C-alpha positions as CSV (number, residue, x, y, z in Angstrom):
1,M,-18.7,59.9,-89.2
2,S,-20.4,63.2,-89.2
3,T,-18.3,66.4,-89.2
4,Q,-20.4,67.4,-86.1
5,S,-18.7,64.7,-84.1
6,S,-15.3,66.1,-84.8
7,Q,-16.2,69.4,-83.5
8,P,-15.4,70.3,-79.9
9,P,-18.3,70.7,-77.5
10,P,-19.2,74.3,-76.8
11,P,-17.7,75.8,-73.7
12,P,-19.9,76.0,-70.6
13,A,-21.9,79.2,-70.2
14,Q,-20.0,81.9,-68.2
15,P,-22.1,85.1,-68.4
16,A,-20.0,87.1,-66.0
17,L,-16.9,86.4,-68.0
18,A,-18.7,87.2,-71.3
19,I,-19.8,90.5,-69.9
20,G,-16.4,91.4,-68.9
21,L,-14.9,90.5,-72.2
22,V,-17.6,92.7,-73.9
23,L,-16.6,95.7,-71.7
24,A,-13.0,95.1,-72.4
25,A,-13.6,95.0,-76.1
26,M,-15.6,98.2,-76.0
27,F,-12.7,99.9,-74.1
28,A,-10.3,98.5,-76.7
29,F,-12.4,100.0,-79.5
30,A,-12.4,103.4,-77.7
31,V,-8.7,103.4,-77.2
32,M,-8.3,102.3,-80.8
33,D,-10.5,105.1,-82.0
34,G,-8.5,107.7,-79.9
35,T,-5.2,106.5,-81.2
36,A,-6.5,106.6,-84.8
37,K,-7.6,110.1,-84.1
38,I,-4.1,111.1,-83.1
39,L,-2.6,109.2,-85.9
40,S,-4.8,110.5,-88.7
41,Q,-3.3,114.0,-88.0
42,T,0.1,112.8,-89.5
43,L,-0.8,109.6,-91.6
44,P,-3.5,109.2,-94.3
45,I,-6.5,107.3,-93.2
46,P,-6.3,104.8,-96.1
47,Q,-2.8,103.8,-94.9
48,I,-4.0,103.4,-91.4
49,M,-6.9,101.2,-92.6
50,W,-4.6,99.0,-94.9
51,V,-2.3,98.2,-92.0
52,R,-5.3,97.4,-89.7
53,N,-6.8,95.1,-92.4
54,I,-3.7,93.2,-93.0
55,V,-3.6,92.2,-89.4
56,F,-7.2,91.6,-89.2
57,T,-7.1,89.3,-92.2
58,L,-4.2,87.3,-90.9
59,L,-6.0,86.9,-87.6
60,A,-9.3,86.0,-89.2
61,I,-7.8,83.2,-91.5
62,A,-5.8,81.9,-88.5
63,L,-9.0,81.6,-86.4
64,L,-11.0,80.1,-89.2
65,R,-8.4,77.5,-90.0
66,G,-8.1,76.6,-86.2
67,Q,-12.0,76.3,-85.8
68,N,-12.6,74.6,-89.2
69,R,-9.9,71.9,-89.8
70,T,-12.2,69.8,-91.8
71,H,-13.0,72.6,-94.4
72,S,-10.6,74.4,-96.7
73,L,-10.5,78.2,-97.0
74,L,-11.9,77.9,-100.6
75,A,-14.9,75.8,-99.3
76,L,-15.5,78.4,-96.5
77,A,-15.4,81.2,-99.2
78,R,-18.2,79.6,-101.3
79,S,-21.2,81.8,-100.9
80,G,-24.8,81.5,-102.0
81,R,-24.9,85.3,-102.6
82,P,-21.3,86.4,-103.5
83,K,-22.4,89.8,-104.9
84,L,-24.2,90.6,-101.7
85,Q,-21.2,89.5,-99.6
86,F,-18.8,91.7,-101.8
87,A,-21.2,94.7,-101.3
88,R,-21.5,94.1,-97.7
89,G,-17.6,93.8,-97.2
90,L,-17.1,97.0,-99.2
91,L,-19.7,98.9,-97.4
92,L,-17.9,98.0,-94.0
93,I,-14.7,99.4,-95.4
94,L,-16.4,102.6,-96.4
95,E,-18.2,102.9,-93.1
96,S,-14.9,102.5,-91.3
97,A,-13.3,105.2,-93.3
98,V,-16.2,107.5,-92.7
99,F,-16.1,107.0,-89.0
100,M,-12.3,107.5,-88.9
101,L,-12.8,110.8,-90.7
102,A,-15.4,111.8,-88.1
103,F,-13.1,111.0,-85.3
104,S,-10.4,113.2,-86.8
105,L,-13.0,116.1,-86.9
106,M,-15.0,115.6,-83.8
107,P,-14.7,114.6,-80.2
108,L,-14.9,110.8,-79.7
109,A,-17.9,110.8,-77.4
110,D,-19.8,113.1,-79.9
111,V,-19.2,110.6,-82.7
112,H,-20.2,107.7,-80.6
113,A,-23.3,109.4,-79.3
114,I,-24.5,109.8,-82.9
115,A,-23.4,106.2,-83.8
116,A,-25.5,104.9,-80.9
117,V,-28.5,105.4,-83.2
118,A,-27.4,102.6,-85.5
119,P,-29.4,99.9,-83.8
120,L,-32.5,101.9,-84.3
121,L,-31.7,102.2,-87.9
122,V,-31.3,98.5,-88.1
123,V,-35.0,98.3,-86.9
124,A,-36.2,100.7,-89.5
125,L,-34.2,99.1,-92.4
126,S,-35.2,95.6,-91.4
127,V,-38.8,96.3,-92.8
128,P,-37.9,97.1,-96.4
129,I,-34.8,94.9,-96.7
130,L,-35.6,91.8,-94.6
131,G,-39.3,92.0,-94.7
132,E,-39.6,91.9,-91.0
133,V,-42.7,93.2,-89.2
134,V,-42.0,96.1,-86.7
135,G,-44.7,96.8,-84.1
136,P,-45.7,100.5,-83.1
137,R,-43.7,100.3,-79.9
138,R,-40.5,99.7,-81.7
139,W,-41.3,102.3,-84.3
140,A,-41.9,104.7,-81.4
141,A,-38.5,103.8,-80.0
142,V,-37.0,104.6,-83.4
143,L,-38.7,108.0,-83.5
144,I,-37.6,108.8,-80.0
145,G,-34.0,107.9,-80.8
146,F,-34.0,110.2,-83.8
147,I,-35.2,112.9,-81.5
148,G,-32.2,112.1,-79.3
149,V,-29.9,112.6,-82.4
150,L,-31.6,116.0,-83.0
151,M,-30.8,116.9,-79.4
152,I,-27.1,116.1,-80.1
153,V,-26.7,117.9,-83.3
154,R,-29.3,120.7,-82.6
155,P,-30.0,121.8,-86.2
156,G,-31.3,125.4,-86.2
157,L,-29.9,126.1,-82.9
158,V,-26.2,125.8,-83.8
159,T,-24.5,125.7,-87.2
160,L,-24.6,122.1,-88.5
161,Q,-21.0,121.3,-89.1
162,P,-20.0,119.0,-92.0
163,A,-18.3,116.8,-89.5
164,V,-21.7,116.1,-87.9
165,L,-23.0,115.0,-91.3
166,V,-20.1,112.6,-91.7
167,A,-20.9,111.0,-88.3
168,I,-24.5,110.7,-89.3
169,L,-23.6,109.1,-92.5
170,G,-21.3,106.6,-90.7
171,A,-24.2,105.7,-88.4
172,A,-26.4,105.2,-91.3
173,M,-23.9,102.9,-93.0
174,W,-23.2,101.0,-89.9
175,G,-26.9,100.4,-89.5
176,L,-27.3,99.1,-93.2
177,Y,-24.2,97.0,-92.8
178,Q,-25.8,95.1,-89.8
179,V,-28.9,94.5,-91.9
180,L,-27.0,93.1,-94.7
181,V,-25.1,90.8,-92.3
182,R,-28.6,89.4,-91.3
183,L,-29.4,89.1,-94.9
184,C,-26.3,87.1,-95.6
185,A,-26.9,84.8,-92.6
186,R,-30.0,83.4,-94.6
187,T,-27.8,81.7,-97.2
188,D,-24.2,81.6,-95.7
189,R,-22.4,80.4,-92.6
190,A,-20.9,82.8,-90.2
191,E,-17.4,81.6,-91.2
192,T,-18.1,82.5,-94.8
193,T,-19.2,85.9,-93.8
194,S,-16.2,86.5,-91.6
195,L,-13.8,85.3,-94.5
196,W,-15.4,87.6,-97.0
197,T,-15.2,90.5,-94.6
198,A,-11.5,89.9,-94.2
199,L,-10.7,89.4,-97.9
200,V,-12.9,92.1,-99.3
201,G,-11.4,94.5,-96.7
202,L,-7.9,93.7,-97.4
203,G,-8.5,93.8,-101.3
204,A,-10.1,97.2,-101.1
205,T,-7.5,98.8,-98.8
206,T,-4.7,97.2,-100.7
207,L,-5.9,98.9,-103.8
208,V,-5.9,102.3,-102.1
209,G,-3.5,102.2,-99.2
210,P,-0.2,102.1,-101.0
211,A,-1.0,105.2,-103.0
212,F,-1.2,107.2,-99.8
213,W,1.7,105.6,-97.9
214,I,3.8,107.9,-95.8
215,W,6.7,106.2,-94.0
216,P,6.0,106.4,-90.4
217,D,8.6,107.3,-87.7
218,A,9.0,105.1,-84.6
219,Q,6.1,106.7,-82.9
220,G,3.9,106.2,-85.9
221,W,4.8,102.6,-86.2
222,A,4.0,102.0,-82.5
223,M,0.6,103.7,-83.0
224,L,-0.2,101.6,-86.2
225,A,0.7,98.5,-84.3
226,A,-1.4,99.7,-81.3
227,I,-4.4,100.3,-83.5
228,A,-4.0,96.9,-85.2
229,L,-3.6,94.9,-82.1
230,L,-6.4,96.7,-80.2
231,G,-8.8,96.0,-83.0
232,A,-7.6,92.3,-83.1
233,F,-8.0,92.0,-79.3
234,A,-11.5,93.6,-79.4
235,H,-12.7,91.2,-82.1
236,I,-11.2,88.1,-80.4
237,A,-12.8,89.2,-77.1
238,L,-16.2,89.6,-78.7
239,I,-16.1,86.2,-80.4
240,R,-15.1,84.6,-77.1
241,A,-17.9,86.4,-75.4
242,L,-20.6,85.3,-78.0
243,G,-19.3,81.7,-77.3
244,L,-19.7,82.0,-73.5
245,S,-23.2,83.7,-73.3
246,Q,-26.3,84.4,-75.4
247,P,-26.0,87.5,-77.5
248,S,-29.2,88.9,-76.2
249,L,-27.7,89.1,-72.7
250,L,-24.5,90.9,-74.1
251,Q,-26.1,93.4,-76.5
252,P,-26.8,96.1,-73.9
253,Y,-23.2,96.3,-72.7
254,N,-22.1,97.4,-76.3
255,Y,-23.4,100.8,-75.2
256,S,-20.6,101.0,-72.7
257,L,-18.5,102.1,-75.7
258,F,-19.9,105.6,-75.3
259,V,-18.8,105.7,-71.7
260,W,-15.4,104.5,-72.6
261,A,-15.3,107.2,-75.4
262,I,-15.9,109.9,-72.9
263,V,-13.2,108.7,-70.6
264,V,-10.6,108.2,-73.5
265,G,-11.6,111.6,-75.1
266,Y,-11.0,113.4,-71.8
267,L,-7.7,111.7,-71.0
268,L,-6.2,112.0,-74.5
269,F,-7.9,115.3,-75.8
270,G,-9.4,117.0,-72.8
271,D,-12.9,116.7,-74.4
272,V,-15.9,116.9,-72.2
273,P,-19.4,116.4,-73.9
274,D,-21.8,119.2,-73.3
275,G,-25.2,118.7,-71.6
276,W,-27.1,118.4,-74.9
277,T,-24.8,115.8,-76.1
278,L,-25.2,113.8,-72.9
279,A,-28.9,114.2,-72.8
280,G,-29.3,113.3,-76.5
281,A,-27.1,110.2,-76.1
282,A,-29.2,109.1,-73.0
283,V,-32.4,109.3,-75.1
284,V,-30.7,107.4,-78.0
285,I,-29.3,104.6,-75.7
286,A,-32.6,104.4,-73.8
287,S,-34.5,104.0,-77.0
288,G,-32.1,101.4,-78.3
289,L,-32.4,99.4,-75.2
290,Y,-36.2,99.5,-75.3
291,A,-36.2,98.5,-78.9
292,W,-33.9,95.6,-78.0
293,H,-36.3,94.6,-75.1
294,R,-39.3,94.5,-77.4
295,E,-37.3,92.3,-80.0
296,R,-36.7,89.9,-77.1
297,V,-40.4,89.9,-76.0
298,R,-41.3,89.3,-79.7
299,A,-38.8,86.4,-80.1
300,Q,-40.0,84.7,-76.8
301,A,-43.6,85.0,-77.9
302,A,-42.9,83.4,-81.3
């Protein structure tokens, strides 16, 4: 009997529920970022990331064991490109730390406005790394997106703060990470990539986190738990959403994270993005949506 016959049938498509789950996940990420911004004022970032990765790893292993009862964790961990998987997992940890640092230094909405350029960076990086062909329209979208970022940071008009450079670095690392995920998908199963993500993240943060440990008070423990649970919920919601609808339908709703970041930033910190930030973010998001549209057109024509 084939292993496929033992797998449960895929759930029926429910696009409305899938969209709702994506919106809820983006809201959870925004609240998690806001909570991390508060907590990073009293607890070290490595400690926060360590606790978060412990919970994420336990969750990932539980989900993988539930979905792959015919495969052991050792079998799932076998990779065709282990060095690439290790580098990708380590990059994700560094990217998360960079963004958490940016959140501690800048308003949430400003960071997410800059981070919205990551999908365009994926388009640009897919040419040298993946060997993909990018047409002039998608290149134009990338260029316009970078103009949007310049509108946000306004170099030459205001003093370019180091915090802005941190956010730009985080966006670049996030774009590169997504390209490496695509590269890993050429040789490894999604389950293998998920397991490497969890284990590399746990290993890296365990090496660093204990050295920075500060014993939290009751409020600190509550916020640590909130960060871990919000992140876990968001990842579960996204996985569930991808099982209920096509990823191409859901991708535009990921940009709702910027809207949620504005709401959370205002409610928790009283931050309101200025006109340049809003205009620049609109340009970046519109460029990203156009690049996504051209990708769909190209895929349908292939």
